[in-house]
N, C-alpha and C positions, 0 to 999 in steps of 0.2 A: 277258653276257661276250662279248667280241669274239674270234673265232678267225680267224687267217690261216694260210696254208700255202704252201709252195713247195718245189721241189727244192733240195737244198743246192748252192750255187754256189761257184766258186773266186773269191776276191777280189771279192765282190759289189759292185754299183753302188749308188748312193745311193737309188734307188727301192726296192730290195730291203730296205735298212735302214729306210726310211720305213714299209714295210708291217709290219715287225716292231714298230717303235715304236708303231704305231697299233693293235696287237693286244694283248689281255690274255694270250693264250696262242698260241704259234706252233708249227705242226707242220711238221717237215722231212720231206718226202716222199722217203724213201730206198728204198722197195720198188716203184718203177716203173722202166720200161725206161730204161736209159742212152741218151742221144741224142748222136750225134757232131755236131760243129760247132755246138753251142749254148754255154751258159755253165757247163756242169757241169765242164769241165776247162780253161777258158780265160777270160781277160778282157783288157781293153785298158788301156794306159797311154799317156801323151802323150810324144812325142819331137820333136826339131827337124824331123823329116820327116813328122809327123802321128801318127796312132794306131798303136800297135804291139801285136800280140797276144802275150800271155804264155800259152803252151800247155803243159799238163802232159801228157806222153806217157803213154798208157795201153795196157794189153794187152787187146785185145778178142777175143772168141770168135765164130767163125762170122760171122754178119751182124749183130753187135751185140746179139743177143737175150740181154741180161743186165741185171739190175737195177743201179741205181746203187750199192747197198751190196755188190755183188759185183765191182765193177771194181777191178782192181789197177793200180798205177802201174808204168811201165817205167823202172826206175832204171838201166838200162844207158846211158841218156843223162844227161848232167850238166845236167839242166833246172834243178835248184836253184841251181847256180852261175850259169847263164845268167840266171835270173829276178832273182836278187839283184844281179848286175852291172848289168842293165838298169835296175833301180830306183835303184841308187846313181848311175849315170851320168846318168840323166834327171831326178833329183830332188835331187841334192846341193846345188843352189843355191836350192832352194825354202825358203820362210820357216820351215817347221816340220820340216825334214828331220832335224835333230839330235834333235828331240824324240821322233820315232817310229821312226827307222831301226833302232835296236837291237832293236825288236820283230820286224822282218822278218829281221834277222840270226839271231835265235834260231829263228824259224820254219824258215828254210832250212838251219839247222845240223843239223836232224833228218832222218833218212831215213824218208820216208813210204812205206808199202806200199799202203795203202788210200786210194782217191780220196775216199771218204766221210769218213774220219778227217781227211784234209788239208783238205777243204772246211769241215768243221765247225770246225776250228781257225781257218781264215781268217775265218769268220763270227764266231767268238768274239772274235777280235782286234779286228775292226771294231766289234762291239757294245760292247766294253769301252772302246775309244778314243773312241767317240761317246757314251758314258755311257748306253747303252740296256740296261735290265735287265728282262727279260721271262721268264716261264716258257716252256719249250719241251719238245717231245717228238718222238721219231722215230716215223714212221707204222708202221714195222715192229714196234714194240713193242705196237701196238694190235690186230694180227691181224684186220684188217677186210678181207674178201674181195670186197666189192662194187666196182662200177666207176662211173666218170664222176660225174654229179651225185649219184647215190644214195650213192656212197662219201663224198663231201663232207658230205652230210647225216648219214651214219652217224658220221663223225668228230666232227662238231659235237655230236651227241647223246651219244656216248660221253664227251666231255669237258665236257659241260654248257654248251655255248656257245649263246646265243640270237641271235647276230649273226655272219654269215660275211662277212669282208672279202675281196673278190675283186679280182684284177687286171682292168684294162680289157679286156685281150685275150680274156677269157673270155666276153664278152657274146655272141659269135657262136654259142656252143655250150652255154651254161648253160641248164638247164631251170628258169627262175625260178618257174614255177608250183609245182614240186615243193617248193621252199623255203617258199612261202606255205602249202602244205598241211600242212607239218610244223611251222609256227609259228616258223620261223627267218628273221630279217630278212636280206636280201641287200643288202650295201653294196659299191659299187665304189670302189676306191682312187682318190683324186684327188691326184696328185703332180705338182707343177710343178718341173721340174729348175732349180735355181739357176744363174745365170751368174756366174762368179767369176773372179778374176785367176789365170791360169795362166802358166807359163813358155812360151817359144817362140811368141809371137804370138797369133793368133786363137783364139777359144774353141772347144773340142771338147766336146760333150755326151756323156753316157752312158758315161763311162769307169768303170773300177774306182773305188770310193770312196777308195782310197788316194791318188788324184790330189787330191781335195778335202782329205784329211787332211794331206798334205805341204804343200799350198799355203795352206790356211786354218785348219788345226787341227780339233779335234773338237767344236766348239760348235754345229753345225747343228741338232741335235735337243734342245739345251737343257743337257745336263750333261756335255759331253765333257771328256776329260782334257787 
């Protein structure tokens, strides 16, 4: 069984969905430290002026020493209205806009308090739209206290996985020998970002997957809606 994992992201990109699609079970790592200026509370869409960050304002404590599942959203700002307006303005002429826009209208009609809850819903939306159906679990539900490579191995062991699917960026710090000793095969994700037709001129890669969804539909992984 292949296991993949990652922190929950806001409006994740295609490579994130590809990792889930290639896993038999996927673990959302929600009990690790929240990191500012990554993809846990923001992602990019395309505009006539290039890429635009959609950022969810959050309430952080001290020097950001809190886990992802502890982060609360700052709803004093009308970020939901801003994000929906940006999506509508920049994708209203896209081929599949009418097909998917109502999903985001519903998403932003709700008042989200927890960043984790919001992120999990945006991931669920993307998985459903792209027809990806996989078993998943939150790491906080496993109560595993080890760290780094040992923790990854312990998660695989707990869930009965004999293959761990890792992102390419982990090559520099992964203890590959530890996986071999535990009888778990370590595989690195190989994802080639597709180049597709976008609005507003030249192609921009690594945007939120909603860009592909509005422009091309949800058939990239085989069974999209």
